[in-house]
VOPAGU-2260 file (C-alpha; in pm, 1 decimal, decimal comma):
REM VOPAGU-2260
SITE   aa  ch    i         X         Y         Z
SITE  MET   A    0    1797,7   -2092,8    1839,9
SITE  THR   A    1    1873,4   -2136,3    1494,9
SITE  LYS   A    2    1514,4   -2199,0    1383,0
SITE  ARG   A    3    1382,8   -1879,9    1537,6
SITE  ILE   A    4    1677,4   -1687,9    1417,1
SITE  PHE   A    5    1558,9   -1854,7    1055,5
SITE  THR   A    6    1220,1   -1706,0    1129,5
SITE  LEU   A    7    1304,3   -1344,3    1166,4
SITE  THR   A    8    1446,4   -1373,4     765,2
SITE  ALA   A    9    1033,3   -1486,4     665,3
SITE  LEU   A   10     917,2   -1209,6     851,8
SITE  ALA   A   11    1195,7    -946,9     675,2
SITE  ALA   A   12     955,1    -963,4     380,5
SITE  SER   A   13     653,0    -860,8     468,1
SITE  PHE   A   14     667,8    -476,1     501,9
SITE  ALA   A   15     323,6    -307,6     321,2
SITE  LEU   A   16     372,8      59,0     241,9
SITE  THR   A   17      25,0     197,2     170,0
SITE  ALA   A   18      94,2     558,2     241,3
SITE  GLN   A   19    -235,8     668,1      48,7
SITE  ALA   A   20    -599,3     602,7      46,1
SITE  GLY   A   21    -782,5     250,9     -48,6
SITE  GLY   A   22    -755,5     -61,1       7,5
SITE  LEU   A   23    -415,5    -292,6     178,5
SITE  MET   A   24    -265,7    -323,9    -176,5
SITE  THR   A   25    -442,0     -36,0    -371,0
SITE  ASN   A   26    -430,9     281,6    -403,1
SITE  THR   A   27    -711,8     550,3    -513,9
SITE  ASN   A   28    -612,6     846,9    -470,5
SITE  TYR   A   29    -451,8    1033,3    -786,0
SITE  HIS   A   30    -619,0    1287,3    -921,2
SITE  ILE   A   31    -624,6    1616,9    -706,3
SITE  ALA   A   32   -1022,5    1624,2    -667,7
SITE  PHE   A   33   -1003,6    1327,2    -466,2
SITE  ASP   A   34    -780,4    1478,3    -241,2
SITE  ARG   A   35   -1046,1    1743,3    -150,7
SITE  MET   A   36   -1357,5    1545,7    -263,3
SITE  MET   A   37   -1312,6    1219,5    -185,5
SITE  ALA   A   38   -1569,1    1024,3    -359,7
SITE  ARG   A   39   -1542,5    1099,0    -731,5
SITE  GLY   A   40   -1743,9     783,1    -829,7
SITE  ALA   A   41   -1986,6     964,8   -1018,3
SITE  THR   A   42   -1751,6    1233,2   -1230,2
SITE  MET   A   43   -1777,9    1313,2   -1569,4
SITE  ASP   A   44   -1420,7    1545,5   -1562,1
SITE  VAL   A   45   -1089,0    1389,0   -1682,1
SITE  ASP   A   46   -1014,8    1197,3   -1331,1
SITE  ALA   A   47   -1333,6    1002,5   -1451,2
SITE  ALA   A   48   -1033,8     806,7   -1678,1
SITE  TYR   A   49    -983,9     592,2   -1298,5
SITE  SER   A   50   -1298,4     678,4   -1079,8
SITE  ASN   A   51   -1588,1     660,8   -1385,5
SITE  PRO   A   52   -1472,6     576,8   -1731,2
SITE  ALA   A   53   -1804,2     503,9   -1840,7
SITE  GLY   A   54   -1898,6     845,6   -1681,4
SITE  LEU   A   55   -1688,7    1030,1   -1967,7
SITE  ALA   A   56   -2007,1     949,8   -2232,5
SITE  TRP   A   57   -2152,2    1303,4   -2066,3
SITE  GLY   A   58   -1820,7    1455,9   -2059,0
SITE  TYR   A   59   -1655,7    1794,9   -2252,1
SITE  ASP   A   60   -1612,6    1684,4   -2578,8
SITE  GLY   A   61   -1243,2    1688,7   -2768,8
SITE  LEU   A   62    -897,2    1635,5   -2533,4
SITE  GLN   A   63    -870,9    1678,5   -2198,3
SITE  LEU   A   64    -558,8    1636,6   -1979,7
SITE  SER   A   65    -463,2    1639,8   -1629,5
SITE  ILE   A   66    -144,7    1632,7   -1467,2
SITE  ASP   A   67    -100,1    1620,2   -1100,6
SITE  PHE   A   68     121,0    1627,6    -754,5
SITE  GLN   A   69     116,8    1483,2    -474,4
SITE  LYS   A   70     353,8    1458,5    -129,5
SITE  PRO   A   71     231,9    1217,3     128,8
SITE  TRP   A   72     440,1    1138,7     413,6
SITE  GLN   A   73     331,5     899,7     737,7
SITE  ASP   A   74     464,2     779,6    1067,7
SITE  ARG   A   75     419,1     406,1    1186,6
SITE  ASP   A   76     483,7     353,5    1531,0
SITE  ILE   A   77     534,5      13,6    1707,2
SITE  ASP   A   78     484,8      29,0    2138,1
SITE  TRP   A   79     635,8    -294,0    2252,2
SITE  ASN   A   80     610,5    -303,0    2639,1
SITE  GLY   A   81     686,8      83,4    2673,0
SITE  HIS   A   82     954,8     116,3    2405,9
SITE  THR   A   83     850,4     298,7    2067,8
SITE  TYR   A   84    1025,6     182,7    1780,8
SITE  LYS   A   85     941,5     448,3    1547,5
SITE  GLY   A   86     885,0     409,6    1193,2
SITE  LYS   A   87     913,1     655,8     906,4
SITE  ALA   A   88     716,3     604,1     583,6
SITE  SER   A   89     787,4     862,9     280,2
SITE  ALA   A   90     762,3     927,7    -108,3
SITE  PRO   A   91     920,5    1211,1    -329,2
SITE  ILE   A   92     627,9    1376,6    -491,2
SITE  VAL   A   93     382,7    1165,2    -675,3
SITE  PRO   A   94     290,5    1221,9    -999,0
SITE  ALA   A   95     -35,4    1147,3   -1264,7
SITE  LEU   A   96    -120,9    1181,2   -1565,9
SITE  PHE   A   97    -482,0    1203,8   -1738,0
SITE  ALA   A   98    -577,3    1229,5   -2078,3
SITE  SER   A   99    -950,1    1176,9   -2219,9
SITE  TYR   A  100   -1081,8    1243,7   -2588,4
SITE  LYS   A  101   -1485,8    1221,6   -2645,5
SITE  LYS   A  102   -1663,6    1253,9   -2975,3
SITE  ASP   A  103   -2040,9    1200,0   -2995,4
SITE  ARG   A  104   -2151,4     891,7   -2824,3
SITE  TRP   A  105   -1801,5     756,9   -2755,1
SITE  ALA   A  106   -1469,4     837,6   -2578,8
SITE  VAL   A  107   -1137,6     702,2   -2472,4
SITE  SER   A  108    -934,8     796,4   -2193,5
SITE  SER   A  109    -582,8     686,0   -2019,5
SITE  MET   A  110    -440,7     743,0   -1665,1
SITE  ILE   A  111     -67,1     691,1   -1527,0
SITE  GLY   A  112     -21,8     676,4   -1197,5
SITE  ILE   A  113     141,5     446,5    -862,0
SITE  VAL   A  114    -145,7     256,0    -846,3
SITE  GLY   A  115     -10,6      35,0    -537,6
SITE  SER   A  116     165,1     141,7    -252,0
SITE  GLY   A  117     374,1     382,6    -271,0
SITE  GLY   A  118     700,6     484,0     -77,0
SITE  TYR   A  119     922,5     386,5     172,9
SITE  VAL   A  120     982,4     311,6     510,7
SITE  LYS   A  121    1237,1     252,8     783,1
SITE  PHE   A  122    1319,6     149,8    1106,0
SITE  ASN   A  123    1611,2     322,7    1267,4
SITE  GLU   A  124    1617,5      62,1    1536,6
SITE  GLY   A  125    1453,1    -244,4    1370,2
SITE  VAL   A  126    1156,4    -376,6    1520,9
SITE  PRO   A  127    1049,1    -564,4    1820,1
SITE  THR   A  128    1010,4    -873,3    1648,5
SITE  PHE   A  129    1373,0    -923,2    1491,5
SITE  ASN   A  130    1492,3    -762,8    1810,5
SITE  ALA   A  131    1322,0   -1000,0    2099,9
SITE  LEU   A  132    1376,5   -1308,6    1908,3
SITE  LEU   A  133    1707,2   -1256,8    1892,7
SITE  GLN   A  134    1761,1   -1173,8    2212,0
SITE  GLY   A  135    1537,1   -1502,8    2334,8
SITE  ALA   A  136    1701,8   -1722,1    2156,2
SITE  LEU   A  137    2077,5   -1631,5    2275,0
SITE  ALA   A  138    1957,4   -1636,8    2599,8
SITE  ALA   A  139    1820,7   -1950,3    2570,7
SITE  ASN   A  140    2194,2   -2086,1    2513,3
SITE  GLY   A  141    2330,0   -1823,2    2813,9
SITE  ILE   A  142    2406,3   -1536,9    2637,8
SITE  THR   A  143    2245,4   -1217,9    2782,6
SITE  PRO   A  144    2210,9    -896,7    2677,3
SITE  ASP   A  145    2484,3    -752,9    2888,9
SITE  GLN   A  146    2702,2    -944,4    2738,1
SITE  TYR   A  147    2676,9    -862,8    2360,2
SITE  THR   A  148    2528,8    -499,0    2171,9
SITE  LEU   A  149    2262,7    -538,8    1918,2
SITE  ASP   A  150    2286,9    -356,0    1587,2
SITE  SER   A  151    1946,7    -369,9    1362,0
SITE  GLU   A  152    1782,5    -172,7    1110,8
SITE  MET   A  153    1504,5    -238,7     871,4
SITE  ARG   A  154    1396,0     -96,0     543,7
SITE  GLY   A  155    1182,7    -137,3     252,4
SITE  LYS   A  156     994,9     -16,9     -69,7
SITE  GLN   A  157     661,7     -89,2    -245,8
SITE  TYR   A  158     575,4      45,0    -574,0
SITE  ILE   A  159     343,5     -13,6    -817,0
SITE  TYR   A  160     316,4     184,9   -1123,1
SITE  GLY   A  161      -2,6     122,9   -1346,4
SITE  GLY   A  162     -77,4     275,6   -1714,6
SITE  GLN   A  163    -484,2     236,4   -1805,4
SITE  LEU   A  164    -653,9     264,1   -2114,4
SITE  ASN   A  165   -1067,5     235,9   -2134,6
SITE  PHE   A  166   -1294,7     249,5   -2404,5
SITE  THR   A  167   -1638,7     426,3   -2345,5
SITE  TYR   A  168   -1961,4     393,5   -2581,8
SITE  ARG   A  169   -2303,1     586,2   -2449,7
SITE  LEU   A  170   -2579,7     293,8   -2537,8
SITE  THR   A  171   -2868,0     512,4   -2491,4
SITE  ASN   A  172   -2970,2     844,5   -2386,9
SITE  CYS   A  173   -2913,1     788,0   -2033,8
SITE  LEU   A  174   -2688,9     456,4   -2036,1
SITE  ALA   A  175   -2298,3     381,1   -2106,5
SITE  ALA   A  176   -2053,4     191,1   -2044,2
SITE  ALA   A  177   -1686,4     129,0   -2075,5
SITE  VAL   A  178   -1372,0    -129,0   -2097,2
SITE  GLY   A  179   -1043,8    -115,2   -1929,9
SITE  LEU   A  180    -748,6    -284,7   -1918,8
SITE  ARG   A  181    -471,6    -161,3   -1674,0
SITE  ALA   A  182     -83,0    -290,6   -1691,5
SITE  ASN   A  183      59,8    -299,9   -1374,1
SITE  TYR   A  184     469,2    -282,6   -1304,7
SITE  TYR   A  185     586,9    -409,7    -968,0
SITE  ASP   A  186     921,1    -245,9    -829,1
SITE  GLY   A  187    1011,5    -316,7    -389,6
SITE  TYR   A  188    1302,7    -415,6    -240,4
SITE  TYR   A  189    1366,5    -559,2     151,4
SITE  ARG   A  190    1676,2    -437,8     303,4
SITE  GLY   A  191    1821,1    -482,1     709,5
SITE  HIS   A  192    2017,3    -678,0     928,7
SITE  VAL   A  193    2006,2    -744,8    1309,5
SITE  ILE   A  194    2339,2    -853,4    1447,0
SITE  ALA   A  195    2465,5    -945,8    1794,7
SITE  GLY   A  196    2811,8    -846,0    1825,2
SITE  GLY   A  197    3095,5    -741,8    2102,1
SITE  HIS   A  198    3093,2   -1074,7    2316,9
SITE  PRO   A  199    3394,7   -1069,9    2466,2
SITE  LEU   A  200    3499,5   -1401,8    2382,6
SITE  LEU   A  201    3289,7   -1477,2    2033,0
SITE  GLY   A  202    3281,0   -1152,9    1895,3
SITE  GLU   A  203    2982,8   -1137,5    1632,2
SITE  VAL   A  204    2736,0   -1404,9    1812,0
SITE  ALA   A  205    2496,0   -1385,2    1554,3
SITE  LYS   A  206    2356,1   -1249,0    1219,0
SITE  LEU   A  207    2055,1   -1156,7    1023,2
SITE  LEU   A  208    2151,0    -972,8     690,7
SITE  LEU   A  209    1883,1    -888,6     399,5
SITE  ASP   A  210    1917,2    -754,2      79,3
SITE  VAL   A  211    1642,9    -867,2    -194,3
SITE  ASP   A  212    1504,6    -663,6    -467,3
SITE  GLN   A  213    1178,9    -751,9    -638,3
SITE  LYS   A  214    1018,4    -681,5    -946,0
SITE  GLY   A  215     729,9    -803,3   -1194,1
SITE  TRP   A  216     374,8    -743,5   -1416,6
SITE  GLY   A  217      18,7    -760,8   -1366,2
SITE  PHE   A  218    -263,2    -653,9   -1534,3
SITE  THR   A  219    -615,5    -551,7   -1488,1
SITE  PRO   A  220    -921,3    -593,4   -1651,3
SITE  ALA   A  221   -1184,9    -327,0   -1552,5
SITE  VAL   A  222   -1555,6    -282,2   -1664,6
SITE  SER   A  223   -1791,5      44,5   -1596,5
SITE  ILE   A  224   -2131,8     100,3   -1631,0
SITE  ASP   A  225   -2252,9     462,6   -1622,4
SITE  TYR   A  226   -2646,2     594,5   -1556,1
SITE  HIS   A  227   -2695,3     958,3   -1627,0
SITE  GLN   A  228   -3069,0    1145,4   -1612,3
SITE  GLY   A  229   -3130,8    1490,6   -1509,1
SITE  PRO   A  230   -2930,2    1593,3   -1140,6
SITE  LEU   A  231   -2903,2    1219,5   -1072,5
SITE  THR   A  232   -2578,2     987,2   -1165,4
SITE  LEU   A  233   -2532,0     617,0   -1096,4
SITE  SER   A  234   -2218,4     435,5   -1196,1
SITE  ALA   A  235   -2044,3      96,1   -1096,4
SITE  ARG   A  236   -1720,4      -9,8   -1193,7
SITE  TYR   A  237   -1537,1    -375,4   -1093,2
SITE  GLU   A  238   -1144,0    -405,1   -1136,4
SITE  PHE   A  239   -1057,2    -782,3   -1140,5
SITE  ARG   A  240    -778,6    -909,4    -932,5
SITE  THR   A  241    -468,7    -893,2   -1054,3
SITE  LYS   A  242    -158,4   -1186,6   -1010,6
SITE  VAL   A  243     124,3    -991,1    -901,8
SITE  ASN   A  244     427,1   -1236,7    -834,0
SITE  PRO   A  245     746,5   -1054,0    -856,9
SITE  GLU   A  246    1098,5   -1176,7    -889,2
SITE  ASN   A  247    1373,5   -1200,2    -648,6
SITE  ASP   A  248    1706,0   -1067,9    -744,9
SITE  THR   A  249    1871,3   -1167,1    -361,4
SITE  ASN   A  250    2196,6    -956,3    -338,5
SITE  ILE   A  251    2207,6   -1078,6      48,7
SITE  LEU   A  252    2066,9   -1311,8     231,2
SITE  ASP   A  253    2310,8   -1414,5     502,7
SITE  ALA   A  254    2159,7   -1563,3     878,1
SITE  GLY   A  255    2329,9   -1776,4    1119,1
SITE  LEU   A  256    2582,3   -1815,9    1381,8
SITE  GLY   A  257    2894,5   -1620,1    1377,5
SITE  THR   A  258    3226,8   -1813,3    1270,4
SITE  THR   A  259    3379,9   -1783,0    1620,3
SITE  THR   A  260    3058,0   -1891,5    1801,5
SITE  ILE   A  261    3084,5   -2213,1    1577,5
SITE  ALA   A  262    3436,3   -2260,6    1675,1
SITE  ALA   A  263    3347,0   -2221,9    2059,7
SITE  MET   A  264    3101,5   -2474,2    2011,9
SITE  MET   A  265    3308,8   -2700,8    1818,9
SITE  ALA   A  266    3564,6   -2715,6    2104,6
SITE  ALA   A  267    3324,0   -2809,6    2339,4
SITE  ASP   A  268    3097,6   -3027,5    2215,9
SITE  PRO   A  269    3253,2   -3131,6    1852,4
SITE  GLU   A  270    3005,8   -3429,0    1773,5
SITE  GLY   A  271    2707,9   -3228,1    1977,0
SITE  THR   A  272    2798,3   -2955,1    1731,0
SITE  GLN   A  273    2774,6   -3126,0    1447,6
SITE  ALA   A  274    2449,8   -3278,7    1477,9
SITE  LYS   A  275    2308,8   -2898,1    1554,2
SITE  LEU   A  276    2528,8   -2758,7    1244,1
SITE  ALA   A  277    2369,0   -3016,9    1010,2
SITE  ALA   A  278    2054,1   -2949,9    1150,4
SITE  LEU   A  279    2106,6   -2573,1    1073,8
SITE  GLN   A  280    2174,5   -2646,1     689,0
SITE  ALA   A  281    1838,4   -2832,2     685,9
SITE  GLN   A  282    1632,5   -2511,1     850,3
SITE  ILE   A  283    1859,1   -2267,4     608,7
SITE  GLY   A  284    1695,6   -2446,7     317,8
SITE  ALA   A  285    1325,0   -2443,3     513,0
SITE  TYR   A  286    1326,9   -2101,7     618,9
SITE  THR   A  287    1549,0   -1891,5     326,7
SITE  ALA   A  288    1393,6   -2078,4     -22,4
SITE  PRO   A  289    1111,2   -1784,9      10,4
SITE  TYR   A  290    1395,6   -1528,3     -50,0
SITE  GLU   A  291    1708,6   -1691,9    -228,1
SITE  ASP   A  292    1720,5   -1556,3    -594,5
SITE  GLY   A  293    1484,7   -1578,4    -840,7
SITE  ALA   A  294    1205,1   -1695,3    -565,4
SITE  ARG   A  295     848,5   -1532,5    -599,1
SITE  THR   A  296     636,0   -1385,4    -384,8
SITE  ARG   A  297     268,1   -1263,5    -453,8
SITE  TYR   A  298     175,6    -943,4    -406,2
SITE  ASP   A  299    -218,2   -1002,5    -581,5
SITE  MET   A  300    -391,4    -637,9    -643,7
SITE  PRO   A  301    -781,6    -761,3    -469,0
SITE  ALA   A  302   -1100,4    -730,1    -709,6
SITE  LEU   A  303   -1272,5    -393,6    -650,7
SITE  LEU   A  304   -1621,7    -299,5    -674,0
SITE  SER   A  305   -1728,6      47,5    -669,7
SITE  VAL   A  306   -2077,9     151,0    -657,1
SITE  ALA   A  307   -2162,2     545,4    -658,4
SITE  ALA   A  308   -2489,1     774,2    -632,0
SITE  GLY   A  309   -2395,6    1150,7    -765,2
SITE  TYR   A  310   -2691,5    1393,5    -737,1
SITE  GLU   A  311   -2686,3    1814,7    -853,8
SITE  ILE   A  312   -2839,4    1931,1    -532,0
SITE  THR   A  313   -2839,1    2300,7    -725,6
SITE  PRO   A  314   -2697,6    2436,0   -1039,0
SITE  ARG   A  315   -2396,7    2515,9    -760,8
SITE  LEU   A  316   -2389,4    2197,8    -523,8
SITE  ARG   A  317   -2338,4    1838,5    -654,2
SITE  ALA   A  318   -2281,5    1584,0    -337,1
SITE  THR   A  319   -2176,6    1240,5    -393,9
SITE  LEU   A  320   -2210,8     911,9    -176,9
SITE  GLU   A  321   -1975,4     584,5    -251,2
SITE  TYR   A  322   -1919,1     238,2     -99,4
SITE  HIS   A  323   -1567,6      18,9    -248,2
SITE  PHE   A  324   -1491,3    -328,6    -180,6
SITE  PHE   A  325   -1224,3    -504,5    -192,5
SITE  ASP   A  326   -1196,9    -836,7    -233,2
SITE  ASP   A  327    -812,2    -908,6       1,3
SITE  LYS   A  328    -941,7   -1245,9     132,0
SITE  ASN   A  329    -951,6   -1346,4    -259,7
SITE  ALA   A  330    -603,2   -1204,7    -316,4
SITE  LYS   A  331    -302,6   -1386,6    -224,2
SITE  MET   A  332     -47,0   -1224,2     -63,4
SITE  GLY   A  333     287,6   -1448,8      92,0
SITE  GLY   A  334     236,9   -1694,7     326,1
SITE  ASP   A  335    -148,2   -1710,3     290,8
SITE  ARG   A  336    -174,8   -1378,6     496,2
SITE  GLN   A  337    -530,6   -1309,9     311,4
SITE  LYS   A  338    -676,8   -1545,4     544,7
SITE  GLU   A  339    -596,7   -1426,8     859,9
SITE  LEU   A  340    -853,4   -1102,7     772,4
SITE  ASP   A  341   -1194,2   -1148,9     885,2
SITE  HIS   A  342   -1344,7    -979,8     559,5
SITE  GLY   A  343   -1235,2    -762,6     251,3
SITE  THR   A  344   -1182,1    -414,2     288,4
SITE  HIS   A  345   -1504,6    -202,8     330,4
SITE  GLU   A  346   -1478,3     224,4     230,7
SITE  VAL   A  347   -1791,0     475,1     264,9
SITE  LEU   A  348   -1696,4     785,4     118,4
SITE  LEU   A  349   -1894,3    1084,1     109,4
SITE  GLY   A  350   -1796,4    1455,5     -90,2
SITE  ALA   A  351   -1999,1    1755,8    -200,9
SITE  GLU   A  352   -1801,6    2029,2    -406,2
SITE  TYR   A  353   -1995,1    2455,8    -433,9
SITE  ASP   A  354   -1964,0    2650,8    -723,6
SITE  VAL   A  355   -1886,2    2986,6    -534,6
SITE  ASN   A  356   -1904,0    3149,4    -853,0
SITE  ASP   A  357   -1789,1    3075,7   -1193,9
SITE  ARG   A  358   -1423,3    3041,7   -1095,4
SITE  LEU   A  359   -1429,1    2936,3    -759,4
SITE  THR   A  360   -1529,6    2571,1    -663,6
SITE  VAL   A  361   -1534,2    2443,7    -267,3
SITE  SER   A  362   -1518,3    2112,4    -181,8
SITE  LEU   A  363   -1530,6    1867,9     118,0
SITE  GLY   A  364   -1491,0    1512,7     176,7
SITE  GLY   A  365   -1460,1    1186,6     389,5
SITE  GLN   A  366   -1420,1     802,3     421,7
SITE  ARG   A  367   -1416,7     486,0     625,8
SITE  THR   A  368   -1212,0     228,5     569,7
SITE  ASP   A  369   -1236,9    -143,9     741,6
SITE  TYR   A  370   -1010,0    -346,1     641,5
SITE  GLY   A  371   -1142,4    -681,3     857,5
SITE  LEU   A  372    -777,9    -698,8    1070,5
SITE  THR   A  373    -730,1    -947,1    1337,1
SITE  ASP   A  374    -472,4   -1057,8    1567,6
SITE  GLY   A  375    -331,7   -1318,1    1275,4
SITE  TYR   A  376    -293,5   -1068,1    1028,4
SITE  GLU   A  377    -111,6    -783,7    1195,5
SITE  GLN   A  378     302,9    -810,8    1221,1
SITE  ASP   A  379     525,9    -564,7    1297,2
SITE  THR   A  380     659,8    -551,3     987,1
SITE  SER   A  381     351,2    -501,6     819,9
SITE  PHE   A  382       8,3    -406,8     994,6
SITE  ALA   A  383    -267,0    -178,1     886,0
SITE  CYS   A  384    -516,9      39,2    1122,4
SITE  ASP   A  385    -910,8     132,1    1040,5
SITE  SER   A  386    -929,8     484,3     968,6
SITE  TYR   A  387   -1103,7     769,4     882,6
SITE  SER   A  388   -1010,9    1038,2     655,3
SITE  VAL   A  389   -1102,9    1409,6     560,9
SITE  GLY   A  390   -1011,9    1593,3     247,6
SITE  ALA   A  391   -1097,9    1973,3     127,7
SITE  GLY   A  392    -976,0    2185,6    -109,4
SITE  CYS   A  393   -1048,4    2368,7    -379,1
SITE  ALA   A  394   -1092,1    2429,7    -796,4
SITE  TYR   A  395   -1011,3    2706,8    -967,8
SITE  ASN   A  396   -1078,4    2814,0   -1343,7
SITE  ILE   A  397    -769,4    3013,9   -1444,0
SITE  THR   A  398    -914,3    3045,1   -1799,7
SITE  GLU   A  399   -1239,6    2882,3   -1960,8
SITE  LYS   A  400    -961,2    2600,4   -2056,8
SITE  ILE   A  401    -726,3    2547,3   -1750,5
SITE  ARG   A  402    -803,5    2458,6   -1387,9
SITE  LEU   A  403    -644,7    2462,5   -1088,9
SITE  ASN   A  404    -687,3    2173,0    -819,6
SITE  ALA   A  405    -564,8    2204,1    -451,1
SITE  GLY   A  406    -627,5    1918,6    -178,3
SITE  TYR   A  407    -549,4    1817,4     158,0
SITE  PHE   A  408    -631,7    1518,3     322,6
SITE  ILE   A  409    -583,8    1332,1     644,3
SITE  THR   A  410    -633,1    1009,0     773,8
SITE  LEU   A  411    -687,5     918,2    1122,8
SITE  TYR   A  412    -598,4     552,0    1243,8
SITE  SER   A  413    -782,5     383,3    1512,6
SITE  ASP   A  414    -481,4     210,6    1736,3
SITE  TYR   A  415    -468,5    -181,4    1670,4
SITE  THR   A  416    -340,4    -392,1    2053,3
SITE  LYS   A  417    -269,2    -783,9    2023,5
SITE  ALA   A  418     -56,6    -992,9    2245,7
SITE  ALA   A  419     313,9   -1043,2    2184,9
SITE  ALA   A  420     565,1   -1291,8    2240,9
SITE  ILE   A  421     634,4   -1104,5    2577,4
SITE  GLY   A  422     323,1    -851,7    2713,1
SITE  GLU   A  423     141,7    -650,1    2410,6
SITE  GLU   A  424     199,8    -445,8    2115,3
SITE  THR   A  425      60,6    -119,9    1980,1
SITE  PHE   A  426      27,5      -9,4    1624,5
SITE  SER   A  427     -14,0     349,8    1566,8
SITE  ARG   A  428     -37,3     532,4    1197,8
SITE  THR   A  429     -17,5     882,7    1110,3
SITE  ASN   A  430    -109,1    1007,5     761,8
SITE  ASN   A  431     -88,5    1321,3     550,5
SITE  VAL   A  432    -101,0    1408,4     177,6
SITE  ILE   A  433    -141,5    1762,6     -16,2
SITE  GLY   A  434    -137,1    1756,0    -415,8
SITE  ILE   A  435    -189,2    2026,5    -634,1
SITE  GLY   A  436    -263,8    1979,1   -1006,6
SITE  VAL   A  437    -362,3    2144,1   -1357,2
SITE  ASP   A  438    -667,9    2054,3   -1580,4
SITE  PHE   A  439    -626,3    2149,0   -1963,0
SITE  LYS   A  440    -905,7    2155,9   -2233,4
SITE  PHE   A  441    -856,3    2174,5   -2570,5
């Protein structure tokens, strides 16, 4: 029984909250131009500070600034043997800032935003693994669900804030290169409880209480190149793997049998109970050690390769095809969970924009994401689903120096079904993002 209870604690730190576009631990939608077009790997506008730093060698001469705001919202549902556990993932308004300055053959640029995860998730009824394991353990000791009430809730938060600085230089008339470095700050927490109480004799039968804050830093070197000639632009960008190893600030970590339960066991079998309690203490050390105060858990951001081809079909119509590879299998996660993946994340993006006139541009884009998921990777405390995303929007030139961007994208997920301890679990998600931003030229 005790081993199963403490297995719950190990599961509790598995929440992952990617509520935006990108890989398992990495966001790619910062600027509203992504929301409305998606494939931005060949851009030379101010959002190139993230998507294509080398391309700024052919961008606007002078200073550019951009401020962008997005609002994501998402549902995460788990169907377990006909009962649906509803999870609500949300985030407040998510801002991002971009800046670039170009002069002659060189440019410097920066970006500040939420570069990984980004949001909260809450399961008001807990999650099925926690509840089923606790109920099964109690049943094995002759305590059935009609003898207690189950109070369960799980909540989690993950944000990775990033600030990036790039230096760009045009090597020839057609080729430019850029180097950059991003500082990443991880801020997250896990809070929850599962309490079996109300037993007529034992009162609180068993419990799991968890309240852990995690914070840490990581740094991401990046390089990019851009080839531009006439209507054609070819680009490639590589971000190195980022080691993120946040430290626990543990406020509450308490799991095991209720005091009345222990007293009842002692009265019935003093010698046997002493042995069980000794074993319990050993298991406490083994199962709760990763969540003790000061312990660390890996949340690496994977290496990312992005390649893109952009083409100006006519003076008013432009299109871009892009590919991303996130090397998730070589980015460490807690418990080496990354080894369960079949492969890293593959993404294909396609986008186009059309200038209706000198002021108005309309755009449309799509993205396909394949994570390489397996039953071993998927957990009800942390799951992903392969998806298609579609985005649309517009840009409007208020003046020659001020541009308004507005966009919306929706992500359509494929449900994932796996065998559970009893029956099966089906994971499903929805995701929507709406955004608005303003670009300035000086």
